[in-house]
N, C-alpha and C positions, 0 to 999 in steps of 0.2 A: 843564928849564924848563917843559915842558908839564905835568909832574906837579904843579907848584906852582900852577897856575891854580885860581882859586876858581870855584865853581858860580855861574852866573847865576841869580838868584832865580826860582823857580818853573819853571825849564826842565826839571829832572829829573822833577819831579812831573807836569808836562804831558806829556812824552814817554812816561813809563810809563803814564799814563792812556790815551794813544792806543793803546799796545801792548795794554793790558788790554782795550780795546774791539775788538781784532782788526785794527788797522791795521798795515801793514807799514812800519816806520820805517827809513829808511836815512840815514846820515850820509855824504855824499860830499864829500870835501875835496880841495883842490888841493895839499895838503901833499905833499912828496916821500915816497916809500915808507920812507925812513929814519925818518920820524916815526910810522909806523904802530904799532909796538909800544908806544911811550909813549902814544899816543892811545888805543889799545885798553886799556892798563892804567888810564888815567885813567877811561875810561868804566866799566870793571869795578869799580873802587874807589868809584865814585859811583853804584852801583846801576843802571847802564845796560848790563849785560852782554847784554841781549836785543836791543840795537840793532845792526843791521848797519853796519859801517864799511868804506868803500871810499876808496882814494886814486885820484883821477881824473887821468890824465896830460893835463892841460889845456895844459901848456907844452912838451910834446915832450922831456922830460928823457931823456937818453941812458941813464941808469942806472936807469930805471924797470923794475920786474920784470914782464915780460910773462907772461900766463897764470897768475898767482897768483890765489888765491881772494879777495884783498882789493884787487886793482888793476883799474882799468877804463881801457880805451882809449876815445877819443872815439867811435869807431864803435859800440862796445858801449853806451856811455852813451846815445847818440842813439836806440837801440832801446828804451830804457826809457820807461815812462809813470809820471807822478806826478799825484796829485790836487792837491797844492800843494807849494810850496817855501818854505823860510825861508832868507834870504840877507842878508848884511851888506856884501858887496863889490860896488860898482857894476861893477867889471871883470868880474865873473862873470855879469852879466845876459845877456850874449850867448849863454851856454850854455843859455839857456831858449828861444831863438828857434824851435827845432823844435817847441815846444808852444805854439801861439799862444793857447790858452785857459787856460793854466796860471795859477793864482793864486799870486802871489809876495808873501810877507809879508817886508818889508824891516825887519830888526831895526835900530832906530835906534842909530847909532854916530857918533862925531865925524867919522870919515872919509867918511860917506855923507850927511851932513846937507844938503849943497848939490847933490846929484846930481839929475838929471832921470830920471824913470821912463820906460821905453820905451813903455808903454801903460797903459790904465786897469785892467789886471789886477794892478798893483803897488800895495801898500798899506803905508805906514809904520806900524810898531808900536813903541811906546816901551817895552814890557815883555812878559814872557811871559804875563801875564794877558790882554792884548789879543790876543796871538798865539792863545792857547787859545780865546778868545771868537770870533775871526775864523774859526776852522776849523769850529766847530760848525754 
């Protein structure tokens, strides 16, 4: 199913532009490790092979692969620093609390249109052009 997902307009171009400019781009997903290979394949097939992909054990799954190069436990994630984050899930906002100055660009989706943002560092973006313009 993951392999059938269509590209979000301008996302791939934007991400590759950031990488070309020297930014370290990471995709950190709460998907289970069983989705890693399909997710990695989708990224590779859509010209995003330079993007680092991690599965974050947000939910304490018992079958999570500890110590792999593509998995993160919460304690390792909380040691990381980010200049900005792009998120579409209000349930994930709490995972940014350790970075009080982090700019969070909320990609507008039907499931997040009525959510309240935790602070002024959150900005709703309706498309990847606005995301790109907000990062500059």
